[in-house]
C-alpha positions, 0 to 999 in steps of 0.5 A: 500500500505504501509503494502504491502511494509512492507511485501515485505521488510520483505520477501526480508529481509528473502531471503537476509539473506538466500542468504548472508549466502550461499554466505558467506559459499562459501567464497564469502564475500570479503567486511569485513565491517558488516552492523549495524543500531542503534537508537540514541534516546529514541523514542516517538510519535511525536519526531524526531529520527535518526539512526547511520549506518555502511555498506560495501563500496559496498553499493551505495544507502543506505536507511532506512525504518521505520514502526510502528504497534499497538499493536505489529509487527503482528498488524496494520501498523499505520505509516511508512516512507522511507528516506536516512541514513542521514534523521531524522524521525518524529515518527507518522509524521504529520498525521497518524493513530498512531497520532489519536490512540496515545499509544505505537507502536512496530517499525521495522527499516530496513537498505537496499541497493537500486539497479537498474539493467539496465532497470530492476526493482529496487532490495531491499537488506535488510542489517540489521533490528532492532526492538524497542518500541516507546512510545505514547504521 
């Protein structure tokens, strides 16, 4: 289920980037603040990390999703977590395949906006993604 979420987020990121490029090309981008996501630590398995974020004022429900894979991004999802932009993330959590396996993992962090349209299902708009290697213990 986590892998399906990760694949969905990646697919939505692609759609969002194409749509935002088309929107900007038409002169529709009225919010001048670009989105940014920066990892604040040197990441290691079992350690807490947090992120610095910047996003437009129009973003009302910003979230961060972090997913880590072994041996690389095309490998097996070994840990993932979703949280608020103010949250800290314990890489590997308290119980995960990554903690069991040990070793390095390639991780992706996505800053996204969660929106609801009345009673319609929620929409995930990925604002920016970063990739990093987290070192095993």
